[in-house]
N, C-alpha and C positions, 0 to 999 in steps of 0.2 A: 225329766225329759227322756223319752225312749232313745236307746242307742240305735244308730243306723247299722244294719248288717251289711256285709259285702255286696249282696245282691241289690240292696237299696241304693248304695253308692253308684254301682254300675249303671242302674236305670236312670238315676238323676244326671250322671255325666252324659249319658247318651241323649237324654232330653235336651240338656244344655247345648251340646254340640249340634244337635239337629236344629235348635232355635237359631244359633249363630249362623249356621249354614244357610238357613232359609232367608235371613235378613241381609246376608252379605252376597247372595247370588246376584250376579250382574255387576257387582262392584269389585269384589275380591276374587270371585271364581265364576265359572259359567258365563264368561263375557263373550258375546258374539264376535267372531273374528272380522275385523275390517281389513279388506285386502289393500287399502291405501294407507294403513297405519305402518309407518316404517318402510314404505315401498322402496325408498332409495337403497337401503341396506339389502333388502331382498333381491332387488334387481341387479345388484353388483356382487352376487355370488355368496352372500351370507347364507347360513343354513336356514332353510325354510321348514318350519314345523309342519310335519305331515306331507311334505312335498318331496318328490324324488328328483334327483338329477340324472336318473337313468331313463333315457328316452324310450328304450324298448319296454321297460317296466311300465312306463306311462301309457304307451300304446296298447300293451296287453290289458292293463287295468280298464281302459276305456274302449277296448274293442276296435282299435284303429289299424288300418293297413297302409295308410299313406300319411307321412309327416312332411309338412312344408316348412322348412327352416328359412329364416330371413336374417340378413345382415343389412341394417338400415340406419341411415344417419338423419335423413329429413322426413322419413315416413313413407316414401314412395315404394320402397322395396317391401315394407310391411304391408302396404295396401295391395300390392301385386300378389303377395303370398296369401293374403286373405281371399282375394278374388279367385286364385287358383284352387284353394281348398274348397271354396263354396261351389265352384263350377265342377270340380271333380266329384263332389258329392251329388249335386243336382242332376248332372248330365250322365254320369257314368256309375253312380252308386258306390263310389269309393268311400270308405270310412276315414275321413280326413281330420287332421289336427294341424293347427298353426303353432310353430315353436320359435321363440326368440333364441338365437344361437347362444346367448350368454346364460341361459337357464339350465343348460345340460352339459354333461361330460361326454367325451367321445372315445374313451379307451375301449368301450364295448361295441363299437361299430362292427367289429369282426364277428359279432354274433347276430348281426342284422339278418333276419330270415329272407330267403329268396322270394317268398310270397308277398313281401311288402315292398314299398318304394319310398325313396326319400327325394324330395324336390328342394333344390337350393336356389334361393333368390338373393343375389349378392350384389350390393352396391359397392363401387370403388370410391374411396374417399381421398381427397387431396392428391398427393403425388404417388398414386398406386397403392395406397394403404387400405387396410380393412377398416370398416366402420367400427365405432367404439364397442358395439355389442358383439362384434365378430373377431376381436383381437385374439382371444384365447383359442377359439376354434382354428383360426388361420395359423397361429403359431404351432398348434398341435399337428395339424394335417400336413404342414410343410416342413416339419422337423426332420432333420437327417437321422436322428436317433429315436424315431417314433417306435413305440411298442404298444401292443394291445392286450386286452384282458386274457386272451388265450396264449399269450407269450410270443406271438408272431411278430416279426419285424418286417421292414419294407420288402425284403427279398422273398418273403414267404407268401406273397399275394393274400394278405389276411382279409381283404375285403371282397373276395371272389363271389360272395353271395349278395353283395350290395348292388342293387340297381338304383340308378339315380337319374334325375332330370336337373338341368341347370339353366338359369337365366341370369344375365348380368346387367347392371345399370351403370353406365359410364358416360363419359363426355370426351368427344374426340379432340377437344381443344387442349386437353391434358396429354402429356407425353405418354403416360402409362394408361392408355385407354383400356378400360374394362379388365385391368390386370387381375383383379380379385377373382372373377369367375374363371378366367383363363388359367391362373395358377392352381386354383382349387380343382378344376377339371383335370389338369395334367396330373396332379398329385393323387387324386382319387383313382384315376385309371392306372397310374403307376403302382398303386397298392392293390390292383386287381378288380376294382369296381367296374361295373358295366354301365355306360351312359346310354339312355334311351332317347332317341331323337338327337337333333342338333343342339349344341349349347347356344342359346340365344343371347343376343347382345342388343341392348337399347342405347340410343345415343341422344343424350340431353343436349349436347353441343349443336347438333343439327336440328333440334326441335322436333325430333321424330320418336321420342321415347315411347309414347303411348301406342303409336302405330306399329313400331317395331315389336312391341310386346304382343299386340293383337295378331300381327302377321306370324309371329313365332308360335303362338300357343295352339293354333289349329292343327298344323302338322305334328306338333308334339303330342297332342291328345290322340291323334290317329295312331302314332307309333306306340304310345303307351297302351292304348286299347288293344292293339294287336299283340303286344308283348304279354299283357296280363289277362288277355281273353275277356276284356270288358265289352259290354254292349251299351251303346248310347241310347238314352231314353229322352222323352220330352222334358225339358227343364221346367220345373215348377218352383215358385218361390217358397223356400223353407226358411223361416226366420232363425237367426243365430241367437237372438236375444228375446227375452220376454220383457215387455214394457208395461208396468202396472201403475195406474194412477192411484195415489194413496189419499183417500178421503179423510183419513185420521190424522194427517199431517198438513201443515201449511208452511209457507216460505219463512215464517218467523220461528218455526220449531228449531230448537238448538241442534238436533241431530241431522238437519237437512243441509247438504253442501250447496252453497250458493256461488261456487267457483273456486273454493279452496281446493288446492291440489292434493292434500293429504289430511289424515285425521288430526295430526298435530296442528296443522294450520287452522282446521275447523275449531278445535278446542282452545286455540290461543296458546298452545304449549309447543310450538314448532321449535325443533332443535336439529342440529346437524347429525351426521354429515350432510352437507348441502351439495346437490349435484343435479344430474339430468332427470331425476325423478322427484326431487325435493328442492324447490328453489328457495333462496334467501330473499326476503323482502327488504331490499336495500334502499336507504334514503338517497335521493338525488341531491347532492350538495352544491352543484353548480350546473348551470345550463345557459348557453348563449348562442346567438346566431353568428355564423362566420361569413356567410355571403353578404354582399352589400347591394344586391338587387332585390326588388320587391316581388318578382314573380317566381323565384326559386328559393329554397331553404336548404341550409346545411347546418347541422347542429353539432355543437361541442357540449358534451355532458360528462359529469363526473359522479360516480356512485361510490358510496362509502361501504366497505366490507367489514368495518369494525364490529367485533362481537360474533362474527360468523365462523371463525376458524378457516375461512377460505383464504387461499393465497394464490398469487399469480406470479409469473415470470415475464419479463419483457418479451413480447412476441406472441403471447397467448391470446386466446379469444374469450370474449364475454358473451354469454347467451342471454338474450332478453326474451321473457315469456310474454307474448302480446295478448291482448283481448281484441275481439272483433268490434268494428265500429257499430254504433247503435243503429244507424240507418240500414245497414245490411242485416243486422239481427231482426229488425222490424220487418224488412222485406221477406226474409226467410220464414218468419212466423206467419206473415200474411199469406204468402204463396201456398203454404201447406195447411192453411186453415187453423192455425194454432194461436192466433193473437189473443183470443179470449181465455186461452188456457196457459198463457205464458208463465204464470206463477203457480200453476198446478204442480204438485209434488209427484214425482215418478220414481219408481224403483226399477232398475234395469238389472236383469240377471241372465247369465249364459244358460242356454237350453242344453248345452253339452258341457261336460265337466272340463273340457280343454278350452272352451271359449273364454276369452279374456275381455271383460267389460272395460272400455277405454277411458272411463272416468269414474270417480267415486259417486256412489248413490247411497241414500235417496238424494235427489236433486230436483231442480225444476226444469221445465222445457227451456226457459229463458237462460238459465245458468249453463246448461249443457251446450246450447247453441253459441252463447256469448264467449265462453271460456275454453271450450273443449273441441268444437267442431270447426274444421277449416272451410268455412262457408264461402270465403272469398277466393278460393283456389280455382284453377282452371277445371273444366268439366271433363270427365272421362266419357268417351264415346260408348264404352261398354255400359256405364251406369245409365246413360241416356236411353239405351236400348232396354235396360231393365225397367226403367220408369214408364215406358210406353204402355205397359199393361195396366197402369193405374191412372191413365190420362182421363180428364173429366169429360172428354167428348171423342167421338170417332175421328173427327177431322184432326184433332190434336194428336190422337194416337197414331194416325197415319203419318203425320209429320215427324213425330218422335221416332217412329220405326225407320223412316227414311234417313233421318240423321244418324241413327244408330248403325245403319247398314251401309251407308255411302260416305266414305272418308272424305271425298272432295266436297260434297255438300256440307258435311260437318265442319270442314275447315272454313268454308265460305261463310257459314251462318253462325258458327260458335267459336272455334279455337282461334280463327283469324281476327275475331272481334274481342277476344279475351273475356268472354262472358263467364260469370260464375253460375252455379246451378239455379239459384233463385231468379237471377236476371233472365236466364234462358226461358224458364218456365213462365215467367211473367209475360215475356214477349209472345211466346207460342200460345199460351192459354188465355191471354187477355186477363179479364178480371175473375175468371173462374178459378176457385181455389182447388188445389190438388189434395183434397182432404182424404182421399182414399189411400194415399201412400202411407204404409205403416211406418211409424217412427223407428222401428227396428231396422228397416231398410235404409233409412237415412243415416243411422249410426254406422251401419255396415258400409254404405257407399260414399260417405263424406269422411275424408281423412281426419285423424286427430290433429289438433293444432300443435305445431312443433315450435320449439324455441328458435329464434333467429340469432345467428352468430356474427359478431363484429370483431375485427382486429382491434386489440387494445392499443390506444394511442398515447400511452404513458409508460414511464419506466418504473418498474417495481423497486429499483434502487433509490429512486427519487421520491416516490410516494407509494409506500408499501401497502397501505390499506385503501387507497383511492384509485379507482379505475376510470380512465378516460375513454370516451366513445366519440367517434367522428362519423356522422351519417348524413348522407344526402336524403332529403325527404322526397319520396317517389310520388310523382303526379304526372301522368302522361295522357294526352289526348290521342286516342286510337282512331284512325280514319275509318268511318263507317260504323263506329260503335256509338251506342246511345248514352255513354257514360264516360267519366274520367277514370282511368285506371289508377288506383291509389295503393301505395304500399301500406300494408296493414300495420306493420311494426313501426316504421319511420313516422307515419302520421300519428300513431299512438304516442311516440316520444315527443313529437311536436306539441301535441295536446298537453302533455305533462310540463313541457317547457313554458307553454303559455300560461298554465295555471300557476306555475312557480313565480312568474313575473306579473301575475294578475292582469294578463292580457285577455280582455273579454271579446276580442274579435272572433266571430264564428268562422269555421271553415267555409270557404266560398262554395263548396259542393255539398254542404250539409252533413259532414262527418262529425260525429261526437263519440266520445268514449266514456265508459264507466271507470274513470281514472282513480276513483277512491277505492275501487276493488270491492270484493265481496264483504258485506257488512262493514264497509268503510275501513277495512283493514290496511288499505294502501294510502290512507289519507296522510297529509303532511308531505306529499310528493314522494311516494315510494314506488319501486318497480321490482318485480320478481326476476332474479338473475341466478346464474351459476357460472362457473369458470370451466373452460375446456382447455387443457394444456396442448401446446403445439410444438412441433419440431422446428419452427421458424425462429431461429435463435442467433444472437450475436456470437462470434467466436469467444471462447473463454479467455483468450489472450487479447487485452485491449489494444496492444501495439500492432495488431494485425489490421491492414487496411480493409475498408469496406466500401463497396459501390452499391448504391441503392437506386432503384428505378420505381417510382410510384406516382403516376399522375392522378389528379382528382383525389378522392378519398383513399386511393391506394397509398397515399403518403402517411396514412394513420399509424401503422406500426413503426415507420421510420422517424416519426416525431419521438416515439419512445426510445428508439435506438440512439438518436442524437442526444436526447436528454441524458441517457445513460453515459455516453461518451463524455459529455460535459461534466457530469458528476465525478467520473473517474479522473478526469484531468484536474478538477478542483481538489481531489484527494491526493494529488501528487503522482498519479500513475502515468506511465508513458502511453500516450494514445496515438494510434496510427492514423493515416490519411482517411478522411471521410468525404465521400462525394455523393451528393444526392441529386438525382434527376427527377424533377417534378414538373407539373404543368396544369393548365386549365384553359378556359376559353379566353378570358381577358383578366389582366392583373387588377383592373379596377372593379371587377365584379365577383370573381370566385377564386381568388388566390388564397389558398388556405394557410393560415398561420404566418402570414407575410412578415409581421413584426418579430415574431418569435425566432425566425431563421436569422434575423439580424442580431438578436440577442445571443443566440448560440454561436454565431460567428465571432462575436466579441470575446467569448470564452475560449473557443477552440483556435482562433486565429487562423494562420495559414494551413492548419490541419483540416479545415472545413472548406468545402467548395459546393456552392449551390448552382445548379444549371437548370434554367427554366425554359419551358416551351409553352408559349401562349398561342393557342391554335388559331384564334380569330383576330389577331392584331395585325395581320398582313393579308395580302391577296391570296397567297398560297398557304394552305394550312401547314403548320409545323407541329410535330409531335415529339415525345420524348425519344423515340427511336432515331429520329433525325439528329437530335442533339447528342445522342450517344455516339453516333458515327462521327460527328464533328470533333469529339473528344477521344478519337480512336487511339492516338499515340499514348496518352496518359492512362487510358483504360487498360491497354495491353501491358504497359509497364507495371501497373499495379497487379494485374493478373499473374504476371511472371514472378511477382513477390508473394504469390499465394493469397491474394486478396479474396475475400468472400463477396460473392455477387448475389444481390437480392432483387426480386421482382414482386410487386404487389399490385393487384388491380384486375382489370378485364382480361380473362383468359383467351377469349375468342380472337381478339385482334391485337391489342397492345402486347400482351405477354408473348404471343407467337412471333410477332414482328421483332421484338427485342431479342428473342432467342436466335432468330435468323441473322440479325445484324451483328450480334456478338460473335457468331461463327465467322461472319465475313471480316470483322475487325481482326480476329486472331489470324485468319488466313492471310490477309493483306499485310499486316504488320510483321508477320514472321516469314513471309514468302512461301506460304503453303497453299495447297489446293483447298477449295471451298469444302470438299468432302472431309479433308483432314481437320479443318476448322470446326466443322460440325461434330466430328468425332471427339475433339478436345472438349467441346461444350458438354457432350454427353458424359465424358469422364469427370468433368467438374460436378455434374449433377450426382453421379454415383458416389463421389467422395464428399458430398455435402458442401462443396465450394460454390454451388449454384443452387439457391433455394427460392421457392415460389410460395406465395400466399395469394392465390388467384381465385376468381369466381367467374361464372358465365351469366 
């Protein structure tokens, strides 16, 4: 046998390596990057391969002169940011990009060039807090020891070249109304930045958020155009995304997303960490009805977190990831002429390197609409105006243009009737399909489905891995509207509860849900969830008294609080006085956890006091704030002992009234002026002795 020389060996090894490389391409190397693989880790600041956290570097790479940052909790601020970026590009020729605040670092803002502009769209969350994705930015920009890349501190006006625009999203029923945009504006100006135009503020509490935004942006654009020397041009639709129908794939193809939120979920290898970009598919281990009337529903559900590494503390929130009801998915497909294509596979890609596709692809029209697009949400007047150019007839176009341009007409015909986009177009266009509307425009104009948050109604000390939810199922008849307004998530939960109990009664208004999930991955009664931590917490010292006010489902976190106090007493700890003010319409209809309170009283004895307000059991309505005033003496005595005071529920009416009444109690019981009583309540808030978990 001939001996192999060195050259022969080298050639053979090269051939072998080449062969291995060829057959392992796509499995061990050369794997196409899926932006939804591990999206949770990436979105929470983990290193992103090939992606920079330097926003100026990103702008230079992509040739941008305008960045629109957003701090968003429910998706509205993100939507406004996208709309501003699109409008800036189409109307004024700005080279815009949209940026999630948590994707970038800010030490180099001192090198932001004067020829570029930054727009900040900032929602205020809870009690004046930044949204989850804006926490790092907010802490940096408000830091007393702030320092930048060029070594400058606050006193050196390091941001003197930064020009910015600001709009805030808030709710006037909260004490710290729009505090995020106000504080950021003050700090940016303190650091030398120059604001262009007025800092806008939208008010969700007054129901004017959209109109506040529209009224603010026109003078803002005028001021920005003047400052940057921009010329307005006729706006023409320029798609942000390309949508390609994939004839080589079908809905059964293994690489096609049918509603799975990440690649791990698609491949059946989902793993943590679980959170806002990667839900845990949790089994529902218990569900029951708590109301005793037939025309309304309130659900108690418990989901099991075992195996997820998720943990919660008493007072936290659980997020439920909903799906859209089948009837509305069908309506949307029909209105836009997509019914026959519902299972057609599409690939969606950004036409700009900074454009972020809001869901994983390839997918189908049906899956994108069912799992990812907020098709049941209220309609934006601006979006209606954009759709006018694609109307199926001149008469329809004229009406759409009128709706888009006349806010009173829009309120009468659309927002006052709580119509979603498909319902509106169905009414205006009759049976004519809106088949000329590009699907890319629908992706841009319809918000991404957001998780819904519920106060956890169990104690982590009592049930570490099981989370309880208490939710009223929303179903409202709106005067003048042709439909029943249905809560997307609570009716989804109701459908899950009915399946668990093998209740075959259909929804009276035709709602149905794909409750087994994509590829039946939620079968066996599962729901996608994650946990959001809250500052709404019991005092660490169980001997400290607590006063809780929570009518209706506002009692949810207090069930967890009382459970925890019971467990602490059973463990031999000294437990302070516990007073709970709760209420409902009638004790025979909707008194939540009626028997449980008696059981807790048996454990806590005289330490527990339940005060109820049944609003419709007498001629004159009685609410929790009235009962609070009746207990003024004891309430004040406990507050003087540094009791913690908690409120959960409706922000617009109940929480505001309770705040006022508490100030009056303090003033009357201590012989002070009402102004002084209000001041003491504010001091309680600032020292965390007064905490709220409220919604509007």
